[in-house]
N, C-alpha and C positions, 0 to 999 in steps of 0.2 A: 401583180404577179410572188413579187420579188420580197413582198412585207410580209402574205397566206403562208406564206415558206415560213418567213421567220416565225413566226405567232401559230401556227400549223404544228404536225405532230412534228418529230423526228427529233435522231440525235445532233445531227449536223446541218450547221446555220451555214455557212457558207454557202458560195453558187450553185458548184457544181450537184449535189446533192439535191439543194432546192428544185431548179430544174432541170431535176430527177421523178422526184414527185410530184410537180406538180405541171409541169412544164417540158413535158421529153423532148416537147419539137420543135426550141426557142431557147434552148441552152444558147446557141451564140449571139439570139439576140438581148437575152436580159445577160450574158458576158458580159455585153458590149454595154448597154441602158450605164451600171453600175457605175461601170468607175467611170462613167466618163462626166458625168451630173451636169446635164446641161437644164436642169430646173432649177425652178425662185429656190431660197433654199425658205429666205426673206420670212415668209404666211406660214408657217411650218417652221422655225423659230416662235414664234410670234403665239400661234396657238399655243405651243408647246411651253411659256412662260405666260402666255392666261391661266394656260388647267392646274398646272403645278401653282399659278399661286393665289389659284383661286383653291389646289385641295390642301393649302400650307402656308398659307398665312400667315406670314408675320417675320417684324425683323432679323428675329434673328432664327428663323428656318432656314431645312435646311434641303432638298429633294434629291437624295441619292436612286440611281436606278441602277442593277446586273443583274441581268435577267440573260448573259452568257454560262453560263458555268462553265467552267476549266477541267478537261479530262487529264489523262497519262498523271507520272511522275513528275516528269522533267518539264512544264511552262507554271509559264509565273502564273504566280495567285493564286494554282489548285490546295492551298490548305483550305481546313472547312471554312469557312465565314461568319 
């Protein structure tokens, strides 16, 4: 549900707005699931590395992903990118 909330519609992507959009009755469970991080990250990291290599393979290649737009006049990195 959390990933669906991140990639789905809506401007705010923190846990509370995501839960309000996709899991209104599950806010507490979602809130505790994310910071606990009890899953093994190794398979996800391996798959991300594999997919990045497949997409931009090359010894001098870099993949930069910036999917969280900044808002407000006082946030770091608000300038147009």
